[in-house]
C-alpha positions as CSV (number, residue, x, y, z in Angstrom):
1,M,37.8,26.3,71.9
2,P,34.9,28.5,70.8
3,L,35.4,32.3,70.7
4,F,33.6,34.2,73.4
5,Q,33.0,30.9,75.3
6,E,30.0,31.1,77.8
7,A,29.2,34.7,76.7
8,H,25.5,35.6,76.3
9,N,23.0,38.4,76.0
10,F,25.2,40.7,73.8
11,A,25.3,41.7,70.1
12,I,28.0,43.0,67.8
13,N,27.0,45.4,65.0
14,G,29.3,46.4,62.2
15,G,33.1,46.7,62.5
16,N,35.8,44.3,61.2
17,F,36.4,41.0,62.9
18,V,40.0,39.6,62.9
19,D,40.7,36.0,63.9
20,N,44.2,36.0,65.3
21,S,44.1,32.3,66.4
22,G,45.9,31.2,63.2
23,H,42.9,29.2,62.0
24,G,41.9,31.9,59.5
25,L,45.2,31.5,57.7
26,G,45.0,27.8,57.2
27,P,47.3,25.6,59.4
28,L,50.2,25.2,57.0
29,I,50.3,28.9,56.1
30,Y,50.2,29.7,59.8
31,L,53.0,27.1,60.4
32,Q,55.1,28.6,57.6
33,Q,55.2,31.9,59.5
34,F,57.2,30.2,62.2
35,A,59.6,28.5,59.7
36,A,62.9,29.9,58.4
37,S,62.2,30.9,54.8
38,G,65.8,30.4,53.6
39,A,66.5,27.1,55.4
40,A,65.5,24.7,52.7
41,H,67.9,23.4,50.0
42,D,65.7,24.9,47.3
43,S,65.0,28.2,48.9
44,K,65.3,31.3,46.7
45,E,67.3,33.0,49.4
46,R,70.1,30.6,48.9
47,W,69.9,30.5,45.1
48,P,72.2,29.7,43.4
49,P,73.3,27.3,46.2
50,P,76.9,25.9,46.4
51,K,77.1,22.5,44.8
52,C,79.8,20.0,44.2
53,H,81.5,20.0,40.8
54,P,80.2,16.8,39.0
55,K,83.7,15.3,39.0
56,T,84.6,16.0,42.7
57,R,83.6,14.8,46.1
58,K,82.4,11.5,44.6
59,L,83.4,9.4,47.6
60,A,81.6,11.6,50.1
61,T,78.4,12.1,48.1
62,S,78.1,8.5,47.1
63,H,78.7,7.3,50.7
64,L,76.0,9.6,52.0
65,L,73.6,8.6,49.3
66,D,74.2,4.9,49.9
67,R,73.4,5.4,53.6
68,A,70.3,7.4,52.7
69,K,69.0,4.6,50.4
70,Q,69.8,1.8,52.9
71,R,67.0,-0.4,54.0
72,R,65.9,0.2,57.6
73,A,66.6,-3.4,58.6
74,E,70.2,-3.1,57.4
75,R,71.0,0.1,59.3
76,L,73.6,0.1,62.0
77,S,73.1,3.8,62.7
78,S,70.2,6.3,62.6
79,V,72.5,9.4,62.3
80,L,75.5,10.2,60.1
81,W,77.7,13.1,61.1
82,L,80.1,14.4,58.4
83,F,82.7,16.7,59.8
84,A,85.6,18.7,58.4
85,P,87.3,22.0,59.1
86,A,86.1,25.3,57.6
87,G,86.2,25.7,53.8
88,M,86.3,22.1,52.7
89,G,82.9,22.1,50.9
90,K,80.6,20.6,53.5
91,T,77.7,22.8,52.4
92,A,78.2,21.9,48.8
93,I,78.1,18.2,49.7
94,A,74.9,18.8,51.7
95,Q,73.3,20.5,48.8
96,T,74.3,17.9,46.3
97,V,73.1,15.0,48.6
98,A,69.8,16.8,49.2
99,E,69.2,17.1,45.5
100,L,70.1,13.5,44.9
101,C,67.8,12.3,47.8
102,E,65.0,14.5,46.3
103,E,65.5,12.7,42.9
104,E,65.1,9.4,44.8
105,E,62.0,10.7,46.6
106,L,63.7,10.2,49.9
107,L,64.2,13.7,51.1
108,A,62.0,14.8,54.0
109,A,63.5,18.1,55.1
110,T,66.7,20.2,55.1
111,F,67.9,23.0,57.4
112,F,71.0,25.0,56.3
113,F,72.2,27.1,59.3
114,H,73.9,30.4,58.5
115,R,75.4,32.7,61.0
116,G,74.5,35.8,59.1
117,D,70.8,35.1,58.9
118,P,68.8,35.7,62.1
119,Q,66.2,33.1,61.0
120,R,68.9,30.5,60.4
121,N,71.5,31.2,63.0
122,C,69.5,30.0,66.0
123,T,67.3,27.1,67.1
124,T,64.0,29.2,67.2
125,R,62.7,28.1,63.8
126,L,64.3,24.7,63.4
127,V,61.4,22.4,64.4
128,A,58.7,24.5,62.6
129,S,60.9,24.5,59.5
130,I,61.3,20.7,59.5
131,A,57.6,20.1,60.2
132,F,56.6,22.4,57.4
133,Q,58.8,20.6,54.9
134,L,57.6,17.2,56.2
135,A,54.1,18.3,55.4
136,S,55.2,19.1,51.8
137,S,57.4,16.1,51.2
138,I,55.3,13.2,52.8
139,A,51.7,13.2,51.7
140,E,50.6,10.9,54.5
141,I,51.8,13.2,57.2
142,K,50.4,16.5,55.9
143,P,46.8,16.2,57.3
144,L,48.3,15.1,60.7
145,I,50.5,18.2,61.0
146,E,47.7,20.4,59.8
147,E,45.4,18.9,62.5
148,A,48.1,19.4,65.2
149,V,48.4,23.1,64.3
150,R,44.7,23.6,63.8
151,T,43.7,22.2,67.2
152,N,46.6,23.9,69.1
153,P,48.1,26.8,67.2
154,A,49.8,27.9,70.4
155,V,52.1,24.9,70.2
156,L,54.3,27.1,68.0
157,D,55.0,29.3,71.0
158,K,56.0,26.4,73.2
159,A,59.4,25.0,74.0
160,L,61.2,23.3,71.1
161,H,60.9,19.8,72.7
162,I,57.1,20.2,72.9
163,Q,57.0,21.4,69.2
164,L,59.1,18.4,68.3
165,K,56.7,16.0,70.0
166,K,53.5,17.5,68.7
167,L,54.5,18.5,65.2
168,I,57.0,15.8,64.2
169,I,57.1,12.8,66.6
170,E,53.4,12.1,67.1
171,P,52.5,12.6,63.4
172,M,55.4,10.4,62.3
173,E,54.4,7.6,64.8
174,K,51.0,7.5,63.2
175,I,52.3,6.9,59.6
176,A,55.5,5.0,60.4
177,Q,54.1,1.6,59.4
178,H,52.9,3.1,56.0
179,L,56.4,4.2,54.9
180,T,58.5,1.4,53.4
181,T,61.7,3.5,53.2
182,D,63.4,5.9,55.7
183,R,63.1,9.6,54.8
184,I,66.1,11.8,55.1
185,I,66.6,15.0,57.2
186,I,69.7,17.0,56.4
187,I,71.1,19.6,58.8
188,D,74.0,21.6,57.5
189,G,76.3,24.0,59.3
190,L,75.5,23.1,62.9
191,D,78.5,25.2,64.0
192,E,76.8,28.2,62.3
193,C,74.0,28.0,64.9
194,I,75.3,30.7,67.2
195,G,72.1,32.0,68.7
196,L,70.7,35.6,68.8
197,K,73.2,38.0,70.3
198,S,70.4,40.2,71.4
199,E,69.3,37.4,73.8
200,G,72.8,36.7,75.1
201,A,72.9,33.3,73.5
202,D,75.5,30.7,74.2
203,L,76.5,29.1,70.9
204,E,77.7,25.9,72.6
205,A,74.3,25.6,74.3
206,E,72.4,26.3,71.1
207,Q,74.3,23.7,69.2
208,H,73.9,21.2,72.0
209,L,70.1,21.9,72.0
210,V,70.0,21.0,68.2
211,L,71.7,17.7,69.0
212,Q,69.4,17.1,72.0
213,L,66.4,17.4,69.7
214,I,67.9,15.0,67.2
215,D,68.8,12.6,70.0
216,T,65.2,12.6,71.2
217,L,63.9,12.1,67.6
218,Q,66.2,9.3,66.8
219,S,65.6,7.5,70.1
220,L,62.3,6.4,68.7
221,P,61.6,3.8,66.0
222,L,60.7,6.4,63.4
223,P,61.4,6.0,59.6
224,L,63.9,8.9,59.6
225,F,67.6,9.1,58.9
226,V,69.4,12.3,59.9
227,I,72.6,13.6,58.2
228,I,74.4,16.3,60.1
229,L,77.3,18.3,58.7
230,S,79.6,20.6,60.7
231,R,83.1,21.5,61.8
232,P,84.5,19.2,64.5
233,E,84.3,21.7,67.3
234,A,85.2,20.3,70.7
235,W,81.8,21.0,72.3
236,I,80.0,19.3,69.3
237,I,82.1,16.2,69.8
238,E,81.3,16.3,73.5
239,S,77.6,16.5,72.7
240,F,77.8,13.5,70.4
241,D,79.7,11.6,73.0
242,S,77.4,12.4,75.9
243,L,73.9,12.1,74.4
244,P,72.5,8.6,74.8
245,T,71.2,7.9,71.3
246,L,73.8,9.9,69.4
247,S,76.7,8.3,71.2
248,S,75.6,4.8,70.2
249,S,73.8,5.3,66.9
250,T,75.9,7.9,65.0
251,E,78.2,7.0,62.1
252,R,81.1,9.5,62.0
253,F,82.5,10.4,58.6
254,D,85.7,12.4,58.6
255,L,85.9,14.2,55.3
256,L,89.7,14.8,55.7
257,E,90.3,11.0,55.8
258,N,87.7,10.1,53.1
259,A,88.3,12.5,50.2
260,A,90.9,12.9,47.5
261,M,91.3,16.6,48.3
262,D,94.2,17.6,46.0
263,E,92.9,15.6,43.1
264,D,89.4,17.1,43.5
265,I,90.8,20.7,43.7
266,I,93.0,20.2,40.6
267,T,89.9,18.9,38.7
268,Y,87.9,21.9,39.9
269,F,90.6,24.5,38.9
270,R,91.1,23.0,35.4
271,S,87.4,22.8,34.7
272,E,86.7,26.4,35.9
273,F,89.7,27.9,34.2
274,A,88.6,26.2,30.9
275,R,85.1,27.7,31.4
276,I,86.6,31.2,32.0
277,Q,88.5,31.0,28.8
278,K,85.3,30.3,26.8
279,A,83.3,33.1,28.4
280,P,82.2,35.7,25.8
281,N,84.0,38.5,27.7
282,H,87.3,36.7,27.6
283,R,87.4,34.9,24.3
284,E,89.4,37.6,22.6
285,E,92.1,37.6,25.2
286,F,92.7,33.9,24.8
287,A,92.1,33.6,21.0
288,T,95.7,34.0,20.0
289,R,97.3,32.4,23.0
290,A,99.3,29.3,22.1
291,D,100.5,28.0,25.5
292,P,98.0,26.4,27.9
293,W,96.5,28.7,30.6
294,P,97.2,28.4,33.3
295,S,100.2,26.1,33.3
296,N,100.3,22.9,35.3
297,N,102.8,24.4,37.7
298,V,100.4,27.2,38.4
299,V,97.5,24.8,39.0
300,F,99.7,22.7,41.3
301,A,100.8,25.9,43.2
302,L,97.2,27.0,43.7
303,T,96.3,23.5,44.9
304,W,99.2,23.5,47.4
305,R,98.0,26.9,48.7
306,A,94.4,25.6,49.0
307,A,95.6,22.8,51.3
308,G,92.4,20.8,50.8
309,Q,90.1,23.8,51.3
310,F,87.6,24.3,48.5
311,I,86.7,27.7,49.8
312,Y,90.1,28.9,48.7
313,A,89.7,27.4,45.3
314,A,86.3,28.9,44.8
315,T,87.4,32.3,46.0
316,V,90.3,32.3,43.5
317,V,88.0,31.4,40.7
318,R,85.4,34.1,41.6
319,Y,88.2,36.7,41.6
320,V,89.8,35.6,38.4
321,E,86.5,35.3,36.4
322,D,85.6,39.0,36.8
323,P,83.9,39.8,33.4
324,W,85.3,43.3,33.3
325,D,89.0,42.6,33.8
326,S,91.7,40.3,32.4
327,P,91.7,36.8,33.9
328,T,95.5,36.4,33.3
329,A,96.2,39.7,35.1
330,R,94.0,38.8,38.0
331,L,95.6,35.4,38.3
332,R,99.0,37.1,38.4
333,T,97.7,39.2,41.3
334,I,96.6,36.1,43.2
335,L,100.1,34.5,42.7
336,S,102.0,37.7,43.6
337,P,103.8,37.6,47.0
338,N,103.2,41.4,47.3
339,L,99.6,42.5,47.2
340,P,98.6,46.2,47.2
341,A,97.6,47.3,50.7
342,D,94.2,48.5,49.4
343,H,93.5,45.4,47.3
344,N,93.0,41.9,48.9
345,P,91.4,39.4,46.5
346,L,91.1,36.9,49.4
347,Q,89.3,39.2,51.8
348,S,86.4,36.8,52.2
349,L,88.8,34.2,53.4
350,D,90.3,36.6,55.9
351,N,86.8,37.2,57.3
352,L,86.1,33.5,57.6
353,Y,89.3,32.8,59.5
354,L,88.8,35.8,61.7
355,Q,85.4,34.4,62.7
356,I,87.0,31.1,63.5
357,L,89.7,32.7,65.7
358,E,87.1,34.7,67.5
359,Q,85.3,31.5,68.6
360,C,88.4,30.0,70.2
361,R,87.8,29.5,73.9
362,N,91.2,30.6,75.1
363,H,92.1,33.9,73.5
364,A,95.5,34.1,75.3
365,T,96.6,30.7,74.0
366,T,95.3,31.6,70.5
367,L,97.4,34.8,70.5
368,E,100.4,32.9,71.7
369,V,100.1,30.3,68.9
370,L,99.7,33.1,66.3
371,G,102.8,34.8,67.8
372,Y,104.9,31.6,67.3
373,L,103.6,31.2,63.7
374,M,104.6,34.8,62.9
375,A,108.0,34.3,64.4
376,F,108.7,31.2,62.3
377,D,107.1,32.4,59.0
378,G,108.0,35.9,57.9
379,S,105.2,35.8,55.2
380,L,102.6,36.0,58.0
381,T,101.3,39.4,58.9
382,F,99.3,40.6,61.9
383,R,97.2,43.7,62.2
384,P,95.8,44.2,65.7
385,D,93.0,46.5,64.3
């Protein structure tokens, strides 16, 4: 629409004219302002991102990549949902698969939710982020998305289902016949989409909205395959079961049932401890050491403590590899049953599990369960503060 439409018999002399319609920026630059800058797999805000150790998680990564490369005519599902409890390396798997898909020129877009980032812990920027990445990864769709923004920049202030239709669905429909392979969208950490507290968000409603958008997207014959990774929260399961397309077209991949957890963690520990011994700051400490470090018994004990959770293993390694302290001494601290009150090497894990407990729907039952655990295991401690 022309500026000053139907205006006549006036003149403007001097001054500075600012076009706030978004056109002056260029449509993609304008679109980028509504995207989450740290959501993509290669964002500098996430660098260096967590990735799978080359010798671990082979079953999961190869399965997801096989599904990504599958011919459209052979597909039995249009969505794959990988789920597992906290700390089992889902984000590392998502990152690794995203990079592998990018190498195969299959990657369309990624969105890594993160509860601590206000741009990535809610749905607000999800559609704009995916649309912006589509314009960068699929040459045929770029001019169509540019035109959609150019002709109606106000679409970015509309409801998400309208953004989805105008910025993704309609452009994809126009190029669908020109794409010979499906393109992959990866959404990681759905359970980290908690909404903005300042707006009184309901995290269950936010996560359901994400799945509603995917359900709408995948209800159409578009050349897109979506991979979602999250914890198996009850309300997420309910959404997958209740939404029409997701309930019938989702392959569910249980990481607990499809991974050699202990073997992977043993491999990770041995590789990382070998790397620590070779680090310049620690070479002298290990130069005269004859016995292997750590012993197999220590590696097995750490693996038992990890209980399949890579986040425990990664936290231990980060603590032990401190360049300004002794790795052997710090490993002894980890193994000690009596930690100093002012020194907790696993504080980050405590914070994670506190977040999980805070999300439990029934606090009274949660406290009752914790009470039983403390009664039967004297090693557990509880601090109400």
